[in-house]
C-alpha positions as CSV (number, residue, x, y, z in Angstrom):
1,M,110.7,106.3,86.9
2,D,109.6,109.6,85.5
3,W,106.1,110.2,84.1
4,R,104.2,112.8,82.1
5,E,100.7,113.2,80.8
6,V,100.1,113.6,77.1
7,E,97.0,114.4,75.0
8,N,97.6,112.1,72.0
9,G,98.9,108.8,73.5
10,W,98.0,105.3,72.5
11,P,95.9,103.0,74.7
12,R,97.8,100.3,76.5
13,E,97.0,96.8,77.5
14,V,98.1,95.4,80.9
15,K,98.4,91.6,80.4
16,P,97.1,89.5,83.3
17,K,99.5,87.6,85.4
18,I,99.8,83.8,84.6
19,K,98.0,81.9,87.4
20,K,100.0,79.4,89.4
21,K,98.9,75.9,90.1
22,K,97.2,75.3,93.4
23,S,100.2,73.4,94.6
24,E,102.4,76.5,94.1
25,W,100.2,78.9,96.2
26,L,101.5,80.1,99.4
27,E,99.4,80.7,102.5
28,A,97.4,84.0,102.4
29,R,99.2,87.0,103.9
30,P,98.0,90.5,104.6
31,V,98.9,93.0,101.8
32,F,100.6,96.2,102.6
33,L,101.1,99.2,100.3
34,S,104.2,101.3,100.9
35,Y,105.0,104.5,99.0
36,R,107.5,107.4,99.3
37,W,107.2,110.9,97.9
38,S,108.3,114.4,98.7
39,A,107.3,116.4,101.8
40,D,105.4,118.8,99.5
41,T,103.2,116.0,98.1
42,S,102.5,114.8,101.6
43,I,101.4,118.3,102.6
44,Q,99.1,118.5,99.6
45,I,97.5,115.1,100.4
46,Q,97.0,116.2,104.1
47,G,95.3,119.3,102.8
48,I,92.9,117.2,100.8
49,V,92.3,115.0,103.8
50,K,91.4,118.0,106.0
51,R,89.4,119.8,103.3
52,Y,87.2,116.9,102.3
53,G,87.2,114.8,105.5
54,V,88.5,111.6,103.8
55,S,91.3,109.3,104.9
56,G,94.8,109.6,103.5
57,G,94.5,106.0,102.1
58,E,91.4,107.0,100.1
59,V,93.3,109.9,98.5
60,V,96.3,107.6,97.7
61,I,93.9,105.0,96.2
62,F,92.2,107.7,94.1
63,L,95.5,108.9,92.8
64,L,96.7,105.4,92.0
65,N,93.4,104.7,90.2
66,Y,93.7,107.9,88.2
67,A,97.2,107.1,87.2
68,L,96.3,103.6,86.2
69,Q,93.4,104.7,84.0
70,A,95.5,107.4,82.4
71,Y,98.2,104.8,81.6
72,L,95.7,102.4,80.1
73,A,94.2,105.2,78.0
74,G,97.7,106.2,76.8
75,R,97.6,109.6,78.5
76,L,100.4,108.7,81.0
77,V,103.8,108.0,79.6
78,L,106.3,106.3,82.0
79,T,110.0,106.7,81.3
80,P,112.3,104.3,83.2
81,H,115.7,105.6,84.2
82,S,118.6,104.0,86.2
83,V,119.6,105.2,89.6
84,V,123.0,104.5,91.2
85,V,122.9,104.0,94.9
86,S,126.0,103.8,97.0
87,N,126.8,103.4,100.6
88,T,129.9,104.5,102.4
89,V,131.1,102.6,105.4
90,T,134.0,104.0,107.5
91,S,136.2,102.3,110.1
92,S,134.6,104.4,112.8
93,W,131.1,103.0,112.1
94,G,129.5,101.6,115.2
95,K,132.0,103.0,117.7
């Protein structure tokens, strides 16, 4: 998904998820956040960590919050695009 910030966007509404009945709830599990970005972005985040003495998780949460607020205000436009992923397996695999 690509994104860009705009000056004259329209505010957006994120609809709340429909709550499940108590009988459909699963047992509570820990929540883990995983993300992937370029080495350059990682270096920039580590620079912020060293400069301001905050944890990397705090920087990531700040960036996610900034992006969410920009999206809700209509300043962040997300453009979905399809990606084709393929794997090649040869007969020599595992030998």
